[in-house]
Structure formats: structure tokens, C-alpha cells
LOMITI-933501 format. One record per atom (N, C-alpha, C): residue in three letters; x, y, z negated. Coordinates in steps of 0.1 Angstrom, whole numbers, padded with zeros to 4 digits, always signed. Example, Ala and Ser with C-alpha at 12.3 -4.5 7.8 and 13.67 -1.06 7.14 Angstrom:
! residues 2
ALA+0132-0057-0078ALA+0123-0045-0078ALA+0132-0033-0078SER+0128-0022-0071SER+0137-0011-0071SER+0129+0000-0079
! end
This chain:
! residues 353
MET-0098-0118-0016MET-0096-0104-0015MET-0109-0098-0011THR-0113-0087-0018THR-0125-0080-0014THR-0124-0073+0000LYS-0134-0075+0008LYS-0133-0069+0022LYS-0134-0054+0021ASN-0129-0048+0032ASN-0129-0033+0033ASN-0143-0027+0032LEU-0144-0016+0025LEU-0157-0009+0025LEU-0158-0001+0037PRO-0170+0001+0043PRO-0172+0009+0054PRO-0169+0024+0051ILE-0164+0032+0060ILE-0161+0046+0058ILE-0175+0053+0056GLU-0175+0061+0045GLU-0187+0069+0042GLU-0187+0082+0049ASP-0199+0088+0052ASP-0199+0101+0058ASP-0198+0112+0048ALA-0196+0124+0053ALA-0192+0136+0044ALA-0203+0139+0034HIS-0216+0137+0038HIS-0226+0140+0029HIS-0226+0131+0017ILE-0224+0118+0019ILE-0223+0108+0008ILE-0211+0111-0001ILE-0200+0115+0005ILE-0188+0118-0002ILE-0190+0130-0011GLN-0196+0141-0005GLN-0200+0153-0012GLN-0207+0149-0025THR-0218+0141-0023THR-0226+0137-0034THR-0218+0130-0045ARG-0210+0120-0041ARG-0202+0112-0050ARG-0193+0121-0058LEU-0186+0131-0051LEU-0176+0139-0058LEU-0183+0149-0067HIS-0194+0155-0063HIS-0201+0165-0071HIS-0206+0158-0084ALA-0209+0145-0084ALA-0213+0138-0096ALA-0202+0137-0106LEU-0189+0138-0101LEU-0178+0137-0110LEU-0176+0149-0119ALA-0176+0161-0113ALA-0173+0173-0121ALA-0178+0185-0113PRO-0182+0196-0119PRO-0187+0208-0112PRO-0176+0214-0103GLY-0163+0212-0106GLY-0153+0218-0098GLY-0152+0212-0084TYR-0160+0202-0080TYR-0161+0197-0067TYR-0171+0204-0058ALA-0177+0215-0063ALA-0186+0223-0055ALA-0178+0230-0044ALA-0186+0234-0034ALA-0180+0240-0022ALA-0171+0252-0025THR-0160+0253-0018THR-0151+0264-0020THR-0155+0276-0011PRO-0150+0288-0014PRO-0155+0300-0006PRO-0149+0300+0008LEU-0157+0305+0017LEU-0152+0309+0031LEU-0152+0324+0032ILE-0141+0330+0033ILE-0139+0344+0032ILE-0136+0350+0046ALA-0143+0362+0048ALA-0139+0369+0061ALA-0128+0379+0057LEU-0119+0381+0066LEU-0107+0390+0064LEU-0106+0399+0076PRO-0115+0409+0076PRO-0116+0419+0088PRO-0103+0427+0090GLU-0096+0431+0079GLU-0084+0438+0080GLU-0073+0430+0086LEU-0072+0418+0083LEU-0062+0409+0089LEU-0065+0407+0104ALA-0078+0406+0107ALA-0082+0404+0121ALA-0078+0417+0129ALA-0081+0428+0124ALA-0079+0441+0131ALA-0064+0443+0133ALA-0056+0440+0122ALA-0042+0442+0123ALA-0035+0434+0133HIS-0041+0423+0137HIS-0035+0413+0147HIS-0043+0412+0160GLY-0052+0422+0162GLY-0059+0422+0175GLY-0068+0410+0178LEU-0074+0405+0167LEU-0083+0394+0168LEU-0098+0398+0166GLY-0107+0390+0170GLY-0121+0393+0168GLY-0125+0391+0154ALA-0120+0381+0148ALA-0124+0378+0134ALA-0114+0368+0128VAL-0112+0368+0115VAL-0104+0358+0108VAL-0112+0353+0096PHE-0114+0340+0095PHE-0121+0334+0083PHE-0111+0326+0076LEU-0112+0325+0063LEU-0103+0317+0054LEU-0111+0308+0045LYS-0108+0295+0045LYS-0114+0286+0036LYS-0104+0284+0024ASP-0109+0288+0012ASP-0100+0289+0001ASP-0100+0276-0007GLU-0092+0266-0004GLU-0091+0254-0012GLU-0083+0255-0025GLY-0077+0267-0027GLY-0072+0269-0040GLY-0082+0270-0051ALA-0095+0272-0047ALA-0106+0273-0057ALA-0112+0259-0060ARG-0107+0249-0053ARG-0112+0235-0055ARG-0107+0230-0069THR-0114+0221-0075THR-0109+0215-0087THR-0095+0210-0086LEU-0086+0210-0096LEU-0072+0207-0096LEU-0064+0216-0087GLY-0070+0226-0081GLY-0062+0237-0074GLY-0058+0234-0060SER-0064+0223-0054SER-0060+0221-0040SER-0070+0211-0033PHE-0070+0211-0020PHE-0078+0202-0012PHE-0075+0187-0016LYS-0064+0184-0021LYS-0060+0170-0024LYS-0069+0163-0033SER-0076+0171-0042SER-0085+0165-0051SER-0097+0158-0044LEU-0100+0162-0032LEU-0110+0155-0025LEU-0106+0141-0020GLY-0095+0141-0013GLY-0090+0128-0007GLY-0084+0119-0017GLY-0075+0124-0025GLY-0068+0115-0034GLY-0077+0108-0044THR-0086+0116-0051THR-0095+0111-0061THR-0105+0102-0055TYR-0111+0106-0044TYR-0121+0097-0037TYR-0115+0084-0033ALA-0104+0084-0026ALA-0098+0072-0021ALA-0094+0063-0032ALA-0088+0069-0043ALA-0084+0060-0054ALA-0096+0053-0061LEU-0107+0060-0062LEU-0119+0054-0068LEU-0124+0043-0059ARG-0124+0046-0046ARG-0128+0036-0036ARG-0119+0023-0036ALA-0106+0026-0038ALA-0097+0015-0039ALA-0100+0006-0051LEU-0103+0012-0062LEU-0107+0004-0074LEU-0120-0004-0072SER-0129+0003-0065SER-0142-0004-0062SER-0139-0016-0053ARG-0130-0014-0043ARG-0127-0024-0033ARG-0120-0036-0040ALA-0111-0033-0050ALA-0103-0043-0056ALA-0111-0051-0066THR-0121-0045-0073THR-0129-0052-0083THR-0143-0057-0079GLY-0147-0051-0067GLY-0161-0055-0063GLY-0172-0047-0070GLU-0168-0038-0079GLU-0178-0030-0086GLU-0182-0018-0078ASP-0194-0013-0081ASP-0200-0001-0075ASP-0191+0011-0078PHE-0191+0020-0068PHE-0183+0032-0069PHE-0187+0040-0082ALA-0200+0041-0084ALA-0205+0049-0095ALA-0201+0043-0108ALA-0201+0030-0109ALA-0197+0024-0122ALA-0182+0026-0124ILE-0174+0025-0113ILE-0159+0028-0115ILE-0157+0043-0119ALA-0164+0052-0112ALA-0162+0066-0114ALA-0166+0071-0128SER-0176+0064-0134SER-0181+0068-0147SER-0174+0061-0158GLY-0164+0053-0155GLY-0156+0046-0166GLY-0163+0034-0172LYS-0173+0029-0165LYS-0181+0018-0171LYS-0175+0004-0169VAL-0165+0003-0161VAL-0158-0010-0159VAL-0147-0011-0169PRO-0146-0022-0176PRO-0136-0024-0186PRO-0122-0022-0181ALA-0114-0015-0188ALA-0100-0011-0184ALA-0092-0023-0180GLY-0094-0034-0187GLY-0087-0046-0184GLY-0089-0052-0170ARG-0100-0048-0164ARG-0103-0053-0150ARG-0097-0044-0140LEU-0092-0032-0143LEU-0088-0022-0134LEU-0073-0022-0131PRO-0069-0024-0119PRO-0055-0024-0115PRO-0049-0010-0117GLN-0036-0009-0119GLN-0029+0004-0120GLN-0029+0010-0106LEU-0030+0023-0105LEU-0029+0031-0093LEU-0015+0036-0091LEU-0010+0035-0079LEU+0004+0039-0075LEU+0003+0049-0064THR+0012+0059-0064THR+0013+0067-0052THR+0026+0075-0053ALA+0030+0080-0041ALA+0041+0090-0041ALA+0035+0104-0038SER+0042+0114-0042SER+0035+0128-0041SER+0046+0139-0042ALA+0042+0150-0036ALA+0049+0162-0038ALA+0043+0170-0050GLY+0032+0164-0055GLY+0026+0170-0067GLY+0010+0170-0067ASN+0004+0175-0056ASN-0010+0176-0056ASN-0017+0163-0054HIS-0013+0155-0045HIS-0019+0142-0043HIS-0018+0133-0055GLY-0006+0133-0061GLY-0004+0126-0073GLY-0013+0130-0084LEU-0016+0143-0086LEU-0025+0148-0096LEU-0039+0143-0093ALA-0043+0142-0080ALA-0056+0138-0076ALA-0058+0123-0080VAL-0048+0115-0077VAL-0048+0101-0080VAL-0049+0099-0096ALA-0041+0107-0103ALA-0041+0106-0117ALA-0055+0110-0123ALA-0061+0119-0116ALA-0075+0123-0121ALA-0085+0111-0119ALA-0083+0104-0108ALA-0091+0092-0105ALA-0089+0082-0116ALA-0077+0080-0120ALA-0074+0070-0130ALA-0081+0074-0143ARG-0081+0087-0146ARG-0087+0092-0158ARG-0102+0090-0158PHE-0109+0093-0147PHE-0123+0091-0145PHE-0126+0076-0148ALA-0118+0067-0142ALA-0121+0053-0142ALA-0117+0046-0155GLY-0108+0052-0162GLY-0102+0046-0174GLY-0091+0036-0170SER-0085+0039-0159SER-0074+0030-0154SER-0061+0038-0157ARG-0050+0033-0152ARG-0037+0039-0153ARG-0031+0043-0140ALA-0022+0053-0140ALA-0016+0057-0127ALA-0001+0059-0129ARG+0006+0055-0119ARG+0021+0057-0119ARG+0024+0065-0106ILE+0030+0077-0108ILE+0032+0086-0097ILE+0047+0087-0094PHE+0051+0085-0082PHE+0065+0085-0078PHE+0068+0099-0072LEU+0078+0106-0079LEU+0082+0119-0075LEU+0097+0120-0071TYR+0100+0130-0063TYR+0114+0132-0059TYR+0119+0145-0066PRO+0132+0148-0065PRO+0138+0159-0073PRO+0132+0173-0070ASP+0127+0175-0058ASP+0123+0189-0055ASP+0109+0192-0061VAL+0102+0182-0067VAL+0089+0185-0073VAL+0091+0193-0085SER+0084+0205-0086SER+0086+0214-0097SER+0082+0209-0110ARG+0087+0215-0121ARG+0083+0212-0135ARG+0068+0214-0137ALA+0063+0225-0131ALA+0049+0228-0133ALA+0040+0217-0128ARG+0044+0212-0116ARG+0036+0201-0110ARG+0037+0188-0118ARG+0049+0185-0123ARG+0052+0173-0131ARG+0043+0174-0144ASP+0043+0185-0150ASP+0036+0187-0163ASP+0021+0184-0161ARG+0016+0189-0150ARG+0001+0187-0148ARG-0002+0172-0146ILE+0007+0165-0140ILE+0004+0151-0138ILE+0005+0143-0151VAL+0015+0147-0159VAL+0016+0141-0172VAL+0004+0144-0181GLU+0000+0156-0181GLU-0012+0160-0188GLU-0024+0153-0184MET-0025+0148-0172MET-0036+0140-0167MET-0035+0126-0172GLY-0024+0122-0178GLY-0023+0109-0184GLY-0015+0099-0176ALA-0009+0104-0165ALA-0002+0094-0156ALA+0013+0093-0160GLU+0019+0082-0156GLU+0033+0080-0158GLU+0041+0085-0145ILE+0052+0091-0147ILE+0060+0096-0136ILE+0072+0087-0134VAL+0075+0083-0122VAL+0087+0076-0118VAL+0095+0085-0109ASP+0108+0088-0113ASP+0116+0097-0105ASP+0124+0089-0095ILE+0124+0094-0083ILE+0131+0088-0072ILE+0141+0098-0066ASP+0153+0094-0064ASP+0163+0102-0057ASP+0159+0103-0042GLY+0162+0115-0036GLY+0160+0117-0022GLY+0148+0126-0019THR+0141+0123-0008THR+0130+0131-0003THR+0116+0126-0006TYR+0106+0133-0002TYR+0092+0128-0003TYR+0091+0114+0003ASP+0098+0112+0015ASP+0096+0099+0022ASP+0103+0088+0014ASP+0114+0091+0007ASP+0120+0081-0002ASP+0110+0077-0013ALA+0103+0086-0019ALA+0093+0083-0029ALA+0082+0075-0023VAL+0078+0078-0011VAL+0068+0070-0004VAL+0072+0055-0003ASP+0085+0053+0001ASP+0090+0040+0002ASP+0090+0033-0011ALA+0094+0040-0022ALA+0095+0034-0035ALA+0081+0030-0040ALA+0071+0038-0038ALA+0057+0035-0042ALA+0052+0023-0034LYS+0055+0022-0022LYS+0051+0011-0013LYS+0057-0002-0018LYS+0070-0002-0022LYS+0077-0014-0027LYS+0071-0018-0040ALA+0068-0009-0049ALA+0062-0012-0062ALA+0049-0019-0060ALA+0041-0014-0050ALA+0028-0021-0048ALA+0030-0035-0042LYS+0040-0036-0033LYS+0043-0050-0027LYS+0047-0059-0038ASP+0054-0054-0048ASP+0059-0063-0059ASP+0049-0066-0069GLY+0036-0060-0068GLY+0025-0064-0077GLY+0023-0054-0088ALA+0028-0042-0087ALA+0027-0033-0099ALA+0013-0026-0099GLY+0006-0027-0088GLY-0007-0020-0087GLY-0012-0018-0073ILE-0022-0009-0071ILE-0028-0006-0058ILE-0021+0007-0053LEU-0016+0006-0041LEU-0010+0018-0035LEU-0021+0027-0029VAL-0022+0040-0034VAL-0032+0049-0029VAL-0024+0060-0022ALA-0019+0057-0010ALA-0011+0066-0003ALA-0019+0075+0006ASP-0014+0087+0009ASP-0020+0095+0019ASP-0014+0095+0033THR-0005+0085+0034THR+0002+0083+0047THR+0005+0068+0048SER+0005+0063+0061SER+0008+0049+0064SER+0013+0047+0078SER+0020+0036+0080SER+0025+0032+0093SER+0014+0024+0100ASP+0004+0020+0093ASP-0008+0013+0098ASP-0019+0022+0103PRO-0022+0024+0116PRO-0031+0033+0120PRO-0045+0031+0115ASP-0048+0019+0110ASP-0061+0015+0105ASP-0061+0013+0089ASP-0051+0018+0083ASP-0050+0017+0068ASP-0063+0021+0061PRO-0070+0013+0054PRO-0083+0017+0048PRO-0082+0027+0038ILE-0072+0027+0030ILE-0071+0037+0019ILE-0067+0051+0024VAL-0058+0051+0034VAL-0055+0064+0040VAL-0067+0069+0048SER-0075+0060+0054SER-0087+0065+0060SER-0097+0071+0050ASP-0098+0065+0038ASP-0106+0071+0028ASP-0101+0085+0023VAL-0088+0086+0023VAL-0082+0099+0019VAL-0087+0110+0029ILE-0085+0107+0042ILE-0089+0116+0053ILE-0104+0118+0053ALA-0112+0108+0050ALA-0127+0109+0049ALA-0130+0119+0037GLY-0123+0118+0026GLY-0125+0127+0015GLY-0123+0142+0019TYR-0113+0144+0027TYR-0110+0158+0032TYR-0121+0162+0041GLY-0128+0153+0047GLY-0139+0156+0056GLY-0151+0164+0050VAL-0151+0164+0037VAL-0161+0173+0030VAL-0159+0188+0034ILE-0146+0191+0037ILE-0143+0205+0040ILE-0150+0210+0053PRO-0148+0203+0064PRO-0155+0208+0076PRO-0170+0208+0074GLN-0175+0198+0067GLN-0190+0198+0064GLN-0194+0211+0057GLU-0186+0215+0047GLU-0189+0228+0040GLU-0188+0240+0050ILE-0178+0240+0058ILE-0176+0251+0067ILE-0188+0253+0077LYS-0193+0242+0082LYS-0204+0242+0091LYS-0217+0248+0084GLU-0218+0244+0071GLU-0230+0249+0063GLU-0228+0264+0060GLN-0216+0268+0058GLN-0213+0282+0054GLN-0214+0291+0066ILE-0210+0287+0078ILE-0211+0295+0090ILE-0226+0295+0095GLY-0233+0284+0093GLY-0247+0284+0097GLY-0249+0288+0111GLU-0258+0298+0113GLU-0261+0302+0126GLU-0252+0314+0131GLY-0242+0317+0123GLY-0232+0327+0127GLY-0223+0323+0138LEU-0215+0332+0143LEU-0205+0329+0154LEU-0195+0319+0149ARG-0193+0309+0156ARG-0184+0298+0153ARG-0169+0302+0156PRO-0160+0298+0148PRO-0146+0301+0152PRO-0142+0294+0165THR-0132+0301+0172THR-0127+0296+0185THR-0114+0289+0183HIS-0107+0292+0172HIS-0094+0287+0169HIS-0093+0282+0155LEU-0086+0271+0152LEU-0083+0266+0139LEU-0068+0265+0138PHE-0062+0271+0128PHE-0048+0270+0125PHE-0047+0263+0111ILE-0041+0251+0111ILE-0041+0242+0099ILE-0027+0236+0097GLN-0022+0239+0085GLN-0009+0234+0081GLN-0009+0219+0079ALA+0003+0213+0081ALA+0004+0198+0080ALA+0016+0194+0073GLY+0015+0184+0064GLY+0026+0176+0058GLY+0027+0164+0066VAL+0020+0153+0062VAL+0019+0141+0070VAL+0008+0141+0080GLY-0001+0151+0079GLY-0012+0153+0089GLY-0026+0149+0085GLY-0028+0145+0073GLY-0041+0140+0069GLY-0052+0151+0069LEU-0049+0163+0064LEU-0059+0174+0064LEU-0062+0178+0078ALA-0051+0179+0086ALA-0053+0183+0100ALA-0061+0173+0108ALA-0060+0161+0105ALA-0068+0150+0111ALA-0082+0152+0107ALA-0085+0154+0094ALA-0099+0156+0090ALA-0105+0168+0096MET-0098+0179+0098MET-0103+0191+0104MET-0106+0189+0119THR-0097+0182+0125THR-0098+0178+0139THR-0111+0170+0141THR-0112+0159+0134THR-0124+0151+0135THR-0137+0158+0132GLY-0137+0167+0122GLY-0149+0173+0118GLY-0153+0185+0126LEU-0143+0192+0132LEU-0146+0205+0139LEU-0144+0205+0154LYS-0137+0196+0160LYS-0133+0197+0174LYS-0145+0199+0183ASP-0156+0192+0180ASP-0168+0194+0189ASP-0177+0205+0184TRP-0174+0212+0174TRP-0182+0222+0168TRP-0177+0236+0171LEU-0164+0237+0173LEU-0157+0250+0175LEU-0163+0256+0188ALA-0163+0270+0189ALA-0167+0277+0201ALA-0155+0276+0211GLN-0157+0278+0223GLN-0146+0277+0233GLN-0137+0289+0231PRO-0124+0287+0233PRO-0117+0276+0239PRO-0115+0264+0230ALA-0119+0265+0217ALA-0118+0254+0208ALA-0104+0248+0207ARG-0095+0257+0202ARG-0081+0253+0201ARG-0078+0250+0186ILE-0072+0238+0184ILE-0068+0234+0171ILE-0053+0234+0171VAL-0047+0242+0162VAL-0032+0243+0161VAL-0027+0239+0148VAL-0018+0229+0148VAL-0012+0224+0136VAL+0001+0231+0133VAL+0003+0236+0121VAL+0014+0244+0117VAL+0023+0236+0108GLU+0036+0236+0111GLU+0046+0229+0103GLU+0059+0237+0100PRO+0066+0235+0089PRO+0079+0241+0088PRO+0088+0236+0098ALA+0097+0244+0104ALA+0106+0239+0114ALA+0116+0229+0109THR+0118+0229+0095THR+0127+0219+0090THR+0121+0205+0087ALA+0108+0204+0088ALA+0100+0192+0084ALA+0089+0190+0094ALA+0092+0191+0107ALA+0081+0191+0117ALA+0078+0177+0122CYS+0073+0168+0113CYS+0072+0154+0117CYS+0060+0152+0127VAL+0049+0160+0125VAL+0038+0159+0135VAL+0042+0163+0148ASP+0050+0174+0149ASP+0055+0179+0162ASP+0063+0169+0169VAL+0072+0162+0162VAL+0080+0152+0168VAL+0072+0140+0173ALA+0062+0136+0165ALA+0053+0125+0169ALA+0045+0128+0182ILE+0040+0140+0182ILE+0031+0144+0193ILE+0040+0146+0206ARG+0052+0152+0205ARG+0060+0154+0216ARG+0066+0141+0222THR+0070+0131+0213THR+0076+0119+0218THR+0067+0108+0219GLY+0055+0109+0213GLY+0046+0097+0214GLY+0049+0086+0204ASN+0059+0089+0195ASN+0063+0079+0185ASN+0064+0086+0171VAL+0061+0078+0161VAL+0063+0082+0147VAL+0078+0080+0144GLU+0085+0091+0142GLU+0099+0091+0138GLU+0102+0098+0126ARG+0111+0093+0117ARG+0114+0101+0105ARG+0124+0112+0108VAL+0120+0124+0104VAL+0128+0136+0107VAL+0140+0135+0098PRO+0152+0136+0103PRO+0164+0135+0095PRO+0166+0148+0086GLY+0175+0147+0076GLY+0179+0158+0068GLY+0171+0158+0055ASP+0174+0169+0047ASP+0168+0169+0034ASP+0154+0176+0034LEU+0149+0181+0045LEU+0136+0186+0047LEU+0133+0199+0039THR+0144+0206+0035THR+0142+0217+0026THR+0134+0228+0032THR+0124+0233+0025THR+0116+0244+0029THR+0109+0250+0017SER+0106+0263+0018SER+0098+0269+0007SER+0084+0264+0006ALA+0079+0259+0017ALA+0066+0252+0018ALA+0067+0238+0013THR+0070+0236+0000THR+0073+0223-0005THR+0063+0212-0003MET+0050+0216-0002MET+0039+0206+0000MET+0039+0201+0014LEU+0047+0207+0023LEU+0048+0203+0037LEU+0061+0196+0040ALA+0069+0193+0030ALA+0083+0188+0033ALA+0082+0173+0035CYS+0076+0169+0046CYS+0074+0155+0049CYS+0081+0151+0061GLY+0088+0140+0061GLY+0097+0136+0072GLY+0091+0126+0082GLU+0079+0120+0079GLU+0073+0111+0088GLU+0058+0112+0088ALA+0052+0114+0100ALA+0038+0116+0101ALA+0030+0104+0098SER+0018+0105+0094SER+0009+0094+0091SER+0002+0089+0104ARG+0003+0076+0107ARG-0003+0070+0119ARG-0018+0071+0119PRO-0025+0069+0108PRO-0039+0071+0108PRO-0043+0085+0112ALA-0035+0095+0107ALA-0038+0109+0111ALA-0035+0112+0125LEU-0024+0107+0130LEU-0021+0109+0144LEU-0031+0102+0154LYS-0036+0091+0150LYS-0047+0085+0158LYS-0059+0094+0160LEU-0062+0102+0150LEU-0074+0111+0150LEU-0071+0124+0157MET-0058+0128+0157MET-0054+0141+0163MET-0050+0140+0177ALA-0045+0129+0182ALA-0038+0128+0195ALA-0047+0133+0206GLY-0042+0142+0214GLY-0050+0147+0225GLY-0058+0159+0222PHE-0059+0163+0209PHE-0068+0174+0205PHE-0061+0186+0200ILE-0048+0185+0197ILE-0041+0196+0190ILE-0029+0201+0197ASP-0025+0214+0194ASP-0012+0220+0197ASP-0005+0220+0184VAL+0008+0222+0184VAL+0017+0223+0172VAL+0025+0236+0173VAL+0026+0243+0162VAL+0035+0255+0161VAL+0044+0252+0149THR+0057+0254+0151THR+0066+0252+0140THR+0071+0266+0135VAL+0073+0268+0122VAL+0076+0281+0117VAL+0089+0281+0109GLU+0097+0291+0111GLU+0109+0293+0104GLU+0107+0298+0090GLU+0117+0296+0081GLU+0116+0300+0067GLU+0113+0315+0064ASP+0118+0324+0073ASP+0116+0338+0070ASP+0101+0341+0071ARG+0094+0335+0080ARG+0079+0337+0081ARG+0072+0330+0069LEU+0076+0318+0066LEU+0068+0311+0055LEU+0069+0318+0042THR+0080+0323+0038THR+0082+0329+0025THR+0074+0342+0024ASN+0072+0350+0035ASN+0066+0363+0034ASN+0050+0362+0034GLU+0044+0351+0039GLU+0030+0351+0041GLU+0021+0352+0029PRO+0024+0346+0018PRO+0015+0347+0006PRO+0012+0362+0003LEU+0022+0370+0002LEU+0020+0384-0001LEU+0012+0392+0009LEU+0015+0389+0022LEU+0007+0395+0033LEU-0007+0391+0032LEU-0010+0379+0030LEU-0024+0374+0029LEU-0031+0380+0017GLU-0025+0381+0006GLU-0031+0387-0006GLU-0034+0402-0004ALA-0025+0409+0003ALA-0027+0423+0006ALA-0038+0425+0015ALA-0041+0415+0024ALA-0052+0417+0033ALA-0066+0412+0027GLY-0066+0409+0014GLY-0079+0405+0008GLY-0080+0390+0006GLY-0070+0383+0009GLY-0070+0368+0006GLY-0066+0365-0008PRO-0068+0352-0012PRO-0064+0348-0026PRO-0049+0346-0027PRO-0044+0346-0039PRO-0030+0343-0041PRO-0028+0328-0038THR-0016+0325-0033THR-0012+0312-0029THR+0003+0311-0028THR+0007+0300-0022THR+0021+0297-0021THR+0025+0297-0006PRO+0038+0295-0003PRO+0042+0294+0011PRO+0035+0282+0018SER+0033+0271+0011SER+0025+0260+0017SER+0011+0264+0020GLY+0005+0271+0010GLY-0009+0274+0011GLY-0012+0285+0022ALA-0002+0293+0025ALA-0003+0303+0036ALA+0003+0300+0049ALA+0007+0287+0051ALA+0015+0284+0063ALA+0007+0285+0075GLY-0006+0283+0074GLY-0015+0285+0086GLY-0014+0299+0091LEU-0014+0309+0082LEU-0013+0323+0086LEU+0001+0325+0093ALA+0011+0319+0087ALA+0025+0320+0093ALA+0025+0315+0108GLY+0018+0304+0110GLY+0017+0299+0124GLY+0009+0308+0133LEU-0002+0313+0128LEU-0010+0323+0136LEU-0001+0335+0140ARG+0006+0340+0130ARG+0014+0353+0133ARG+0025+0350+0142ARG+0031+0338+0141ARG+0042+0334+0151ARG+0036+0333+0165ALA+0024+0327+0166ALA+0018+0326+0180ALA+0015+0340+0186ILE+0010+0349+0178ILE+0006+0362+0183ILE+0018+0370+0187ALA+0029+0368+0179ALA+0042+0375+0182ALA+0049+0370+0195ASN+0045+0359+0200ASN+0051+0353+0212ASN+0041+0354+0223PRO+0042+0363+0232PRO+0032+0365+0243PRO+0029+0352+0251GLU+0040+0345+0254GLU+0038+0332+0261GLU+0029+0322+0254MET+0032+0321+0240MET+0025+0312+0232MET+0010+0316+0230ALA+0009+0329+0229ALA-0005+0335+0227ALA-0014+0332+0239VAL-0008+0333+0251VAL-0015+0330+0263VAL-0018+0315+0264ARG-0009+0307+0261ARG-0011+0293+0261ARG-0022+0288+0252LEU-0022+0295+0240LEU-0033+0291+0230LEU-0046+0299+0232GLU-0046+0308+0242GLU-0058+0316+0245GLU-0062+0324+0234LEU-0052+0331+0227LEU-0055+0340+0217LEU-0057+0354+0222ASP-0068+0361+0219ASP-0070+0374+0224ASP-0080+0382+0215ALA-0084+0393+0219ALA-0093+0402+0211ALA-0106+0396+0208SER-0110+0385+0215SER-0123+0379+0212SER-0122+0367+0203SER-0109+0363+0200SER-0107+0351+0192SER-0112+0352+0178ARG-0118+0342+0173ARG-0123+0341+0159ARG-0115+0329+0153VAL-0106+0332+0144VAL-0096+0322+0139VAL-0100+0318+0125LEU-0100+0305+0123LEU-0102+0299+0110LEU-0089+0294+0104LEU-0086+0299+0092LEU-0074+0296+0084LEU-0077+0289+0071PHE-0068+0282+0065PHE-0070+0275+0052PHE-0059+0279+0042VAL-0063+0283+0030VAL-0054+0283+0019VAL-0056+0269+0012THR-0045+0261+0013THR-0046+0247+0009THR-0044+0245-0006GLU-0038+0255-0013GLU-0036+0254-0028GLU-0035+0268-0034GLY-0039+0268-0047GLY-0038+0280-0054GLY-0025+0283-0061PRO-0024+0294-0068PRO-0012+0298-0074PRO-0008+0290-0087LEU-0017+0282-0092LEU-0014+0273-0103LEU-0003+0263-0100ASN-0002+0260-0087ASN+0008+0250-0082ASN+0020+0258-0078GLU+0027+0264-0087GLU+0038+0273-0084GLU+0049+0265-0077GLU+0055+0271-0066GLU+0066+0264-0059GLU+0079+0270-0064THR+0082+0267-0077THR+0094+0272-0083THR+0100+0261-0091
! end
């Protein structure tokens, strides 16, 4: 077995991804002064990951980790794998479960490498998302149940020898592939630092979570850079609050029920242990009810933000819930001097219908 590759830093990952396609260039950081004024804040900044290639931040972690996994499995250089120079017969099939975006990113890696990908999806994944994965050349395997059931099925297929599992979640806190996924997302905080430059740094970060990988990357990359009080707030749907459960109880537990939410990219029942390992002790969690989640995309767009979905605007929903609750606002130290960083995690091409 090829030994694990060391985790690469954000600059190296930026360079590797930029070499794949122009769409891996830095995404915009947008100031939203109207939104800040309307909510009594000093400033609101928005990182628009809907402008990323494939339409979401997942293209960073999923594609990068999948190509690293092929490099790890074959012993070939990353650049040779990514450029399709390794004979297809030497490349294992890539396997993953997805709500749509991560699967598309893994399918893109397979296309770059000349490998194959099999993506495990559950019934709530929309036709638009399925079509994009098929167009990328991947095979879809339909699984009854929830996202977590698809995760279990992909894990079993890998255990049975069908290919390499490129998951974005794991019960192993040191899982090398999930660590690569999170490292890929680490390009985003690196871009933010470069874009803010010598300007006033944000004091608060509101970041939505499914299994927690993006939130972990933002925590790792920004916790020592944010201005005081340096609060990092993870936002989850109330019906699928797996990170909240893990932080409150100290245990990873699978949230019961069908996890139904309009924020379908966040409908995850079990948090990722590698993500929790990076976030523990550094974050607060806010859960958001459906009425707030469904309204936020229109409000964000009206304030000058990009079009997105309830998943993409969930960070704003969490911020507005915190501001509307005086006790929560005090606890999170939100006031007129606060400079808040939000994320649109996906664009409108990934329609949640």
C-alpha cells in the first residue's frame, strides 16, 4: 500500500488547481453595505463560491482529494494524474456519496485523470444535480433513504473492492482523504486574506455546515486572523443539526429522522470526525428553522448579493437569527462595530427543486 501523502499547504493547492482549469481562479469577495446598515452592523462581506468552477466550493475539496487519492493509490505524481497521462487501466474507480456538489467534483477529477467515477445518491437529490453528474461522465447508483444511507453504501462498495472511497466525511478523525478534502477548501481562506489585504479584518464568520468540512477549513484558516472578538459561528438547519449535536454532547451521533430541509446541501445526519477535530473549542453553533432558510436567497439578492439557494444563503439566515435574539447577539458579541464574513456556497445552477 502506498503511504499517505503529507498534507499540502493552501498555496500549493491553489497552484495545482489553477493548472487544471481557469475556473479555479479566486472567487469574488463582495461588500454588502446595505445589508450591514439594515442589521446594525459595521460591515458585511460575502465570499461568492457560486462563482467557482462547477458552481460551488466543493470543486476545490472533492476534485483535489480525488486526484490525490489516485496519486496515493498508484504512486504517480499528482501532475501526471491530473493531466491524464497515467494509463486508464492503472487507475482505480472513484466512489463517493453526495447530495450533488461533492459528487460532481469527484466526477470532474475522474474526467481529468481519465478514470471512472461511481456516485451514490439518495432520492432527494434533484434531477438537475443528477444530470450534471451524468454529463461529467460518472455512473449514478441510487440508494433509498438519506444522505447518510448513501454514505454507508459508498463505504461498503469501497470495502468490497469496487474502488477508492473519496468521502467528504469519516468516522476516523485522521482520515487522509477527508483531510485532503478539507485542505482543498483551505484555498478559500487563503484567497480571503489576500483580498482583504491591509483592510479591516472581519470580527465574525458565519458559515453553514453539512458534515462540517467547509466550516473546519474556515476555522483552521481564519481563527488566528480574524479581528477580535474573532467569533466563528456554524449555521445548520434545525432538522439536520449534526454539528450542533456533536459539539453539545461531545459525541458524534446520527441525527434521527428524514432530515428534510429546503437547504438540501446541508441535510446531513452525522458530522465528520476530521472536521470536528479541527473545530472543537473554536466555534459556536446556531440552528435555523425552515421559514428563515427559505426566505434568505431573495433577501440576499435584493441587498446586492448573488443569486443562490437556501443552502447557499444559510449563513445569512444564521446571522439574522442571531441578531433577532438579543441574548444570542450579546453572547456572540454582535454590535454596531461588528464586521461579518458570510459565504454563498453555491450558485443558482444547482437548483434545489
